[in-house]
C-alpha positions in Angstrom: -83.9 188.7 -230.0 -84.6 190.1 -233.4 -82.5 193.2 -234.3 -83.8 195.9 -236.6 -81.8 198.8 -238.2 -83.8 201.6 -239.8 -82.3 204.5 -241.8 -84.1 207.8 -242.0 -85.9 206.7 -238.8 -86.0 209.9 -236.9 -89.5 210.8 -238.1 -92.3 209.8 -240.5 -92.6 206.2 -241.9 -89.1 205.3 -240.7 -90.0 206.2 -237.2 -93.2 204.2 -237.4 -91.2 201.2 -238.5 -88.8 201.6 -235.7 -91.6 202.1 -233.2 -93.3 198.8 -234.3 -90.0 197.0 -233.8 -89.8 198.4 -230.2 -93.5 197.3 -229.7 -92.5 193.8 -230.7 -89.7 193.7 -228.2 -86.9 193.9 -230.8 -83.6 195.6 -230.4 -83.9 198.6 -232.7 -81.3 201.0 -234.1 -82.2 204.2 -236.0 -79.8 205.9 -238.3 -80.5 209.5 -239.1 -78.9 212.9 -239.3 -81.3 214.0 -236.6 -81.9 212.5 -233.2 -84.6 209.8 -233.1 -88.0 210.7 -231.8 -88.7 207.0 -231.0 -88.4 205.8 -227.4 -86.5 202.6 -226.7 -84.2 202.7 -229.8 -80.4 203.1 -230.2 -80.1 206.4 -232.0 -77.1 206.9 -234.4 -76.5 210.4 -235.7 -75.0 209.6 -239.0 -75.3 210.4 -242.7 -76.0 207.4 -245.0 -73.8 208.9 -247.7 -70.8 208.7 -245.5 -69.3 205.2 -246.0 -67.0 205.4 -242.9 -69.9 206.5 -240.6 -72.1 203.7 -241.9 -69.4 201.2 -241.1 -69.1 202.6 -237.6 -72.8 202.3 -237.0 -73.0 198.6 -238.1 -69.8 197.8 -236.1 -71.5 199.2 -233.0 -74.9 197.8 -233.6 -73.8 194.4 -234.9 -75.2 192.6 -238.0 -78.9 193.3 -238.0 -81.5 190.6 -238.7 -83.6 193.2 -240.6 -82.4 196.3 -242.3 -84.8 198.9 -243.7 -83.3 201.5 -246.1 -85.8 204.3 -245.6 -83.6 207.4 -245.8 -84.8 209.5 -248.6 -84.7 213.0 -250.1 -86.7 214.9 -252.8 -86.1 218.2 -254.5 -89.1 219.3 -256.5 -89.0 221.3 -259.7 -88.8 220.9 -263.5 -85.8 219.0 -264.8 -84.9 221.9 -267.0 -84.3 224.1 -264.0 -82.8 221.4 -261.7 -79.4 222.2 -260.3 -76.6 219.7 -260.5 -76.2 220.0 -256.7 -79.9 219.1 -256.1 -79.6 216.2 -258.6 -76.5 214.9 -256.8 -77.9 215.3 -253.3 -81.0 213.2 -254.1 -78.9 210.5 -255.9 -76.4 210.4 -253.0 -79.1 209.9 -250.3 -81.6 207.7 -252.1 -79.4 205.5 -254.2 -75.8 205.7 -252.9 -77.0 205.7 -249.3 -79.1 202.6 -249.9 -76.1 200.9 -251.5 -73.7 201.8 -248.7 -75.9 200.7 -245.9 -76.9 197.4 -247.5 -73.4 196.6 -248.6 -72.0 197.3 -245.1 -74.8 195.1 -243.6 -74.1 192.3 -246.1 -70.4 192.3 -245.3 -71.2 192.1 -241.6 -73.8 189.3 -242.0 -71.5 187.3 -244.2 -68.6 187.6 -241.8 -70.8 186.5 -238.9 -72.2 183.5 -240.9 -75.8 184.5 -240.1 -78.9 185.3 -242.2 -80.8 188.5 -242.7 -83.4 190.4 -244.6 -83.1 193.8 -246.2 -86.0 195.9 -247.3 -85.4 199.0 -249.5 -88.0 201.7 -249.6 -88.7 202.7 -253.2 -91.8 204.5 -254.5 -94.6 204.4 -257.0 -92.6 207.1 -258.7 -90.0 204.5 -259.4 -92.6 202.7 -261.5 -94.4 205.6 -263.1 -92.9 209.1 -263.5 -94.1 212.0 -261.5 -93.8 215.5 -263.1 -91.4 218.0 -261.5 -90.0 215.4 -259.1 -86.4 216.0 -260.1 -84.1 213.0 -259.6 -86.5 211.3 -257.1 -88.2 208.9 -259.5 -84.9 208.0 -261.3 -83.4 207.0 -257.9 -86.4 205.0 -256.9 -86.5 203.1 -260.2 -82.8 202.4 -259.8 -83.5 201.0 -256.3 -85.7 198.4 -257.9 -83.0 197.0 -260.0 -80.4 197.4 -257.3 -82.7 195.3 -255.1 -82.7 192.5 -257.6 -78.9 192.6 -258.0 -78.5 192.5 -254.2 -80.9 189.6 -254.0 -79.0 187.6 -256.6 -75.6 188.2 -255.3 -76.3 187.8 -251.6 -78.6 184.7 -251.7 -79.2 182.5 -249.9 -78.0 184.2 -246.7 -79.7 187.5 -247.3 -83.1 188.2 -248.8 -83.6 191.6 -250.3 -86.9 193.1 -251.3 -88.4 196.6 -251.8 -91.6 198.3 -250.9 -92.9 201.0 -253.2 -95.4 203.2 -251.4 -98.2 205.0 -253.4 -100.2 208.0 -252.2 -99.3 207.9 -248.5 -100.6 210.4 -246.0 -97.3 210.5 -244.0 -93.7 211.4 -244.2 -92.6 213.7 -247.0 -96.1 213.6 -248.5 -97.9 214.9 -245.4 -97.7 218.6 -246.6 -99.5 217.7 -249.8 -102.5 216.2 -247.9 -102.8 219.1 -245.6 -104.5 220.8 -248.6 -108.1 219.6 -248.5 -108.6 220.0 -252.3 -105.5 218.0 -253.2 -106.5 215.4 -250.7 -109.9 214.9 -252.2 -108.6 214.8 -255.7 -106.0 212.2 -254.9 -108.3 210.0 -252.8 -110.7 210.0 -255.8 -108.0 208.4 -258.0 -107.3 205.5 -255.7 -109.3 202.3 -256.5 -109.4 201.4 -252.8 -110.9 204.9 -252.2 -108.4 206.1 -249.5 -104.9 207.4 -249.1 -102.4 205.0 -247.6 -101.2 205.3 -244.0 -97.9 204.7 -242.2 -99.5 201.5 -240.9 -99.9 200.2 -244.5 -96.2 200.6 -245.2 -95.0 199.3 -241.8 -97.0 196.1 -242.2 -95.8 195.5 -245.8 -92.2 196.2 -244.9 -92.1 194.0 -241.9 -94.0 191.2 -243.7 -91.3 191.1 -246.4 -88.7 191.0 -243.7 -90.5 188.2 -241.8 -90.3 184.4 -242.1 -93.8 184.5 -243.7 -92.0 185.9 -246.8 -89.1 183.4 -246.5 -89.4 182.4 -250.2 -89.7 186.0 -251.5 -86.6 187.9 -252.7 -85.7 190.4 -255.4 -89.3 191.8 -255.5 -90.7 195.3 -255.4 -94.1 195.3 -253.7 -96.3 198.2 -254.7 -98.4 199.3 -251.7 -100.6 201.9 -253.5 -104.2 200.9 -253.2 -104.2 200.1 -256.9 -103.5 203.6 -258.2 -100.5 202.7 -260.3 -102.5 200.2 -262.4 -105.5 202.4 -262.8 -104.4 204.9 -265.4 -106.6 203.5 -268.2 -109.7 204.0 -266.0 -109.4 207.8 -266.4 -109.5 207.7 -270.2 -112.8 207.9 -271.9 -114.1 205.3 -274.5 -117.0 205.5 -276.8 -120.2 203.9 -275.4 -120.4 201.4 -278.3 -117.1 200.0 -277.2 -118.5 199.3 -273.8 -121.4 197.3 -275.2 -121.1 193.5 -275.4 -121.0 192.0 -278.9 
């Protein structure tokens, strides 16, 4: 039976990933500081920044076939006003937590002589900066390079990839899209003309973890409806430039 371990899986996108694992008949573990809302999972109340607690979880759950590092934190506000405590808390959860969980899983997989897949959840803000997002974008950019380093060092037994969600109407972004004006404005900037959903991220994540992606490692997959690549479409050009010569 396939085993899936999801961090930050008590709610939001992490819970959706865990629920899909349950639906597929997998053995699923959820690591979160809050109790899981997903039925049929093993719920571990643990902080991903606590190295000893992470080891205890993996020892109890066993080496997972699939690990999804979804635990994340954001503290909004301009950098000039950002407190050191807020900076460190975001770095600790998003980057250090991803490292600690993946490292612990890698050690367990290597000791067991098995194979596995790890998917780290990044963000479009790790590719393009977002104003007033504090340390969030920096940590997500770092996850991209960390993913590549893990993929190089742990191959061939462990494939490591990342998913970078775009404008997703779920999880930490849900309050933004509760505002109808903000929702319309953001939808209008997406080439595919809609916001992303939990399902979009679940499918991309579990595809990267599946045997269908068996020759893919060290990659960050943008799941953003094309919004990241569309910046130039918002900039005007003289009409004569548009005319064929």
